[in-house]
N, CA, C and O of each residue as an XYZ file, in Angstrom:
316
protein
N     -15.675     17.728     44.010
C     -15.996     18.858     43.163
C     -15.137     18.782     41.902
O     -13.912     18.699     41.985
N     -15.770     18.812     40.760
C     -15.044     18.764     39.488
C     -15.042     20.149     38.866
O     -15.941     20.964     39.075
N     -14.010     20.370     38.108
C     -13.924     21.648     37.398
C     -14.215     21.405     35.931
O     -14.325     20.261     35.488
N     -14.336     22.461     35.201
C     -14.617     22.359     33.770
C     -13.412     21.826     33.001
O     -13.568     21.294     31.902
N     -12.215     21.962     33.563
C     -11.012     21.516     32.869
C     -10.842     20.004     32.939
O     -10.161     19.416     32.098
N     -11.465     19.362     33.949
C     -11.314     17.915     34.093
C     -12.675     17.259     34.063
O     -13.563     17.590     34.849
N     -12.825     16.309     33.130
C     -14.050     15.529     33.063
C     -13.638     14.081     32.891
O     -12.947     13.747     31.929
N     -14.045     13.227     33.793
C     -13.637     11.828     33.776
C     -14.237     11.073     32.601
O     -13.677     10.069     32.162
N     -15.352     11.534     32.094
C     -15.998     10.851     30.975
C     -15.429     11.361     29.657
O     -15.352     12.571     29.444
N     -15.024     10.443     28.764
C     -14.532     10.911     27.463
C     -15.673     11.468     26.609
O     -16.756     10.890     26.521
N     -15.401     12.553     26.018
C     -16.389     13.204     25.167
C     -16.301     12.571     23.780
O     -15.246     12.066     23.399
N     -17.381     12.594     23.035
C     -17.390     12.021     21.690
C     -16.306     12.629     20.812
O     -15.719     11.938     19.979
N     -16.040     13.899     20.991
C     -15.002     14.555     20.210
C     -13.631     13.934     20.494
O     -12.817     13.754     19.588
N     -13.394     13.613     21.765
C     -12.121     12.979     22.125
C     -12.029     11.575     21.534
O     -10.962     11.163     21.079
N     -13.128     10.849     21.538
C     -13.130      9.501     20.940
C     -12.818      9.566     19.450
O     -12.027      8.776     18.935
N     -13.442     10.510     18.770
C     -13.167     10.651     17.333
C     -11.730     11.064     17.078
O     -11.103     10.607     16.123
N     -11.209     11.934     17.939
C      -9.815     12.362     17.771
C      -8.867     11.188     17.994
O      -7.886     11.041     17.265
N      -9.149     10.352     18.992
C      -8.306      9.176     19.227
C      -8.386      8.207     18.065
O      -7.375      7.624     17.674
N      -9.577      8.026     17.505
C      -9.735      7.129     16.348
C      -8.973      7.680     15.144
O      -8.328      6.925     14.416
N      -9.049      8.989     14.935
C      -8.322      9.598     13.821
C      -6.818      9.459     14.029
O      -6.081      9.194     13.079
N      -6.363      9.636     15.262
C      -4.928      9.474     15.550
C      -4.486      8.038     15.316
O      -3.389      7.806     14.809
N      -5.319      7.077     15.675
C      -4.969      5.670     15.459
C      -4.856      5.379     13.962
O      -3.935      4.685     13.532
N      -5.783      5.903     13.173
C      -5.708      5.713     11.715
C      -4.455      6.360     11.145
O      -3.783      5.780     10.292
N      -4.143      7.560     11.618
C      -2.943      8.239     11.137
C      -1.684      7.467     11.514
O      -0.737      7.404     10.729
N      -1.665      6.875     12.717
C      -0.506      6.078     13.109
C      -0.329      4.884     12.198
O       0.792      4.579     11.791
N      -1.435      4.188     11.862
C      -1.342      3.029     10.948
C      -0.888      3.465      9.565
O      -0.072      2.790      8.938
N      -1.411      4.590      9.085
C      -0.989      5.090      7.776
C       0.490      5.463      7.775
O       1.206      5.173      6.817
N       0.945      6.102      8.844
C       2.344      6.480      8.939
C       3.238      5.241      8.990
O       4.275      5.192      8.328
N       2.837      4.243      9.777
C       3.611      3.010      9.859
C       3.671      2.308      8.504
O       4.731      1.832      8.097
N       2.541      2.242      7.807
C       2.501      1.622      6.482
C       3.381      2.383      5.498
O       4.110      1.780      4.711
N       3.311      3.699      5.547
C       4.128      4.515      4.654
C       5.616      4.310      4.932
O       6.419      4.230      4.003
N       5.982      4.224      6.213
C       7.380      4.005      6.560
C       7.864      2.643      6.082
O       8.977      2.530      5.568
N       7.040      1.604      6.244
C       7.436      0.267      5.797
C       7.591      0.209      4.278
O       8.539     -0.391      3.771
N       6.661      0.833      3.555
C       6.783      0.863      2.099
C       8.005      1.664      1.661
O       8.671      1.310      0.689
N       8.291      2.733      2.377
C       9.469      3.536      2.064
C      10.740      2.714      2.258
O      11.647      2.768      1.427
N      10.809      1.958      3.344
C      11.969      1.094      3.592
C      12.087      0.044      2.498
O      13.188     -0.254      2.036
N      10.958     -0.517      2.082
C      10.970     -1.522      1.027
C      11.487     -0.941     -0.288
O      12.314     -1.557     -0.961
N      11.004      0.236     -0.650
C      11.419      0.867     -1.908
C      12.895      1.239     -1.860
O      13.637      0.950     -2.798
N      13.326      1.879     -0.772
C      14.731      2.264     -0.666
C      15.632      1.038     -0.617
O      16.710      1.032     -1.211
N      15.196      0.006      0.085
C      15.981     -1.225      0.112
C      16.116     -1.838     -1.263
O      17.185     -2.332     -1.623
N      15.041     -1.810     -2.038
C      15.097     -2.326     -3.400
C      16.015     -1.512     -4.290
O      16.748     -2.062     -5.112
N      15.970     -0.183     -4.119
C      16.853      0.655     -4.931
C      18.317      0.429     -4.565
O      19.174      0.360     -5.446
N      18.601      0.315     -3.289
C      19.986      0.078     -2.862
C      20.459     -1.292     -3.342
O      21.592     -1.437     -3.801
N      19.580     -2.305     -3.233
C      19.952     -3.641     -3.699
C      20.196     -3.636     -5.208
O      21.113     -4.299     -5.691
N      19.379     -2.893     -5.950
C      19.576     -2.833     -7.396
C      20.887     -2.118     -7.736
O      21.597     -2.529     -8.654
N      21.207     -1.053     -7.004
C      22.449     -0.333     -7.264
C      23.680     -1.179     -6.947
O      24.696     -1.087     -7.636
N      23.588     -1.988     -5.920
C      24.735     -2.823     -5.540
C      24.832     -4.088     -6.387
O      25.809     -4.829     -6.278
N      23.862     -4.335     -7.204
C      23.901     -5.506     -8.075
C      23.368     -6.767     -7.430
O      23.532     -7.859     -7.975
N      22.727     -6.632     -6.268
C      22.164     -7.800     -5.590
C      20.952     -8.312     -6.352
O      20.725     -9.519     -6.440
N      20.172     -7.381     -6.904
C      18.964     -7.728     -7.637
C      19.187     -7.398     -9.110
O      19.620     -6.296     -9.447
N      18.894     -8.347     -9.975
C      18.985     -8.105    -11.413
C      17.659     -7.525    -11.885
O      16.672     -8.245    -12.030
N      17.646     -6.235    -12.121
C      16.404     -5.548    -12.461
C      15.868     -6.033    -13.797
O      14.667     -6.271    -13.929
N      16.732     -6.184    -14.785
C      16.275     -6.596    -16.109
C      15.722     -8.022    -16.077
O      14.725     -8.320    -16.736
N      16.361     -8.888    -15.321
C      15.855    -10.256    -15.191
C      14.507    -10.294    -14.494
O      13.629    -11.073    -14.866
N      14.343     -9.446    -13.475
C      13.065     -9.382    -12.757
C      11.961     -8.867    -13.668
O      10.840     -9.374    -13.642
N      12.279     -7.860    -14.471
C      11.284     -7.325    -15.409
C      10.926     -8.383    -16.452
O       9.756     -8.535    -16.803
N      11.913     -9.106    -16.944
C      11.638    -10.168    -17.912
C      10.737    -11.247    -17.308
O       9.833    -11.748    -17.976
N      10.983    -11.601    -16.048
C      10.135    -12.594    -15.393
C       8.716    -12.072    -15.220
O       7.752    -12.820    -15.387
N       8.584    -10.786    -14.885
C       7.255    -10.197    -14.731
C       6.494    -10.205    -16.053
O       5.303    -10.513    -16.089
N       7.197     -9.861    -17.152
C       6.555     -9.891    -18.471
C       6.135    -11.315    -18.828
O       5.047    -11.522    -19.364
N       6.981    -12.286    -18.537
C       6.650    -13.682    -18.847
C       5.445    -14.138    -18.043
O       4.564    -14.821    -18.566
N       5.405    -13.760    -16.771
C       4.258    -14.144    -15.938
C       2.985    -13.483    -16.440
O       1.937    -14.124    -16.512
N       3.069    -12.195    -16.789
C       1.890    -11.489    -17.299
C       1.405    -12.061    -18.615
O       0.200    -12.193    -18.826
N       2.323    -12.401    -19.500
C       1.908    -12.966    -20.789
C       1.307    -14.356    -20.606
O       0.410    -14.748    -21.352
N       1.794    -15.099    -19.622
C       1.200    -16.412    -19.335
C      -0.234    -16.256    -18.863
O      -1.126    -16.989    -19.291
N      -0.450    -15.278    -17.961
C      -1.818    -15.036    -17.481
C      -2.724    -14.576    -18.614
O      -3.872    -15.011    -18.706
N      -2.219    -13.702    -19.476
C      -3.040    -13.235    -20.595
C      -3.354    -14.364    -21.566
O      -4.457    -14.420    -22.109
N      -2.400    -15.264    -21.794
C      -2.639    -16.392    -22.690
C      -3.659    -17.357    -22.092
O      -4.373    -18.042    -22.823
N      -3.725    -17.409    -20.757
C      -4.658    -18.326    -20.100
C      -6.088    -17.795    -20.117
O      -7.039    -18.561    -19.960
N      -6.240    -16.484    -20.307
C      -7.587    -15.909    -20.325
C      -8.295    -16.307    -21.620
O      -7.667    -16.384    -22.676
N      -9.589    -16.556    -21.540
C     -10.312    -16.871    -22.778
C     -10.401    -15.626    -23.666
O     -10.565    -14.504    -23.186
N     -10.291    -15.855    -24.929
C     -10.345    -14.739    -25.876
C     -11.804    -14.407    -26.159
O     -12.645    -15.296    -26.291
N     -12.084    -13.131    -26.248
C     -13.441    -12.662    -26.483
C     -13.463    -11.905    -27.801
O     -12.692    -10.968    -28.008
N     -14.344    -12.320    -28.675
C     -14.467    -11.655    -29.959
C     -15.752    -10.831    -29.950
O     -16.838    -11.368    -29.732
N     -15.626     -9.549    -30.183
C     -16.777     -8.650    -30.157
C     -16.940     -8.055    -31.549
O     -15.995     -7.495    -32.105
N     -18.129     -8.175    -32.107
C     -18.409     -7.584    -33.409
C     -19.415     -6.458    -33.209
O     -20.484     -6.659    -32.633
N     -19.063     -5.282    -33.687
C     -19.954     -4.133    -33.567
C     -20.603     -3.899    -34.917
O     -19.916     -3.720    -35.923
N     -21.939     -3.901    -34.938
C     -22.672     -3.629    -36.175
C     -23.535     -2.397    -35.959
O     -23.859     -2.030    -34.830
N     -23.895     -1.773    -37.064
C     -24.749     -0.592    -36.951
C     -26.193     -0.959    -36.931
O     -27.052     -0.082    -36.840
């Protein structure tokens, strides 16, 4: 004899709730890892382990290299 409080078969609502909880767990884990990465970077920059200005200069150089490699497009607008 089963009661209304116990049902051995999972209801669709329970499946959706478990799926939502699984997504939330992955989002929380991702957020925690990114938070650790950001805080670790800030602490490393404060302690002088990472040269922030040198890293920014390298990023600018890499970006300008990529932009120089792109073909130039000339657009003429006429009336």
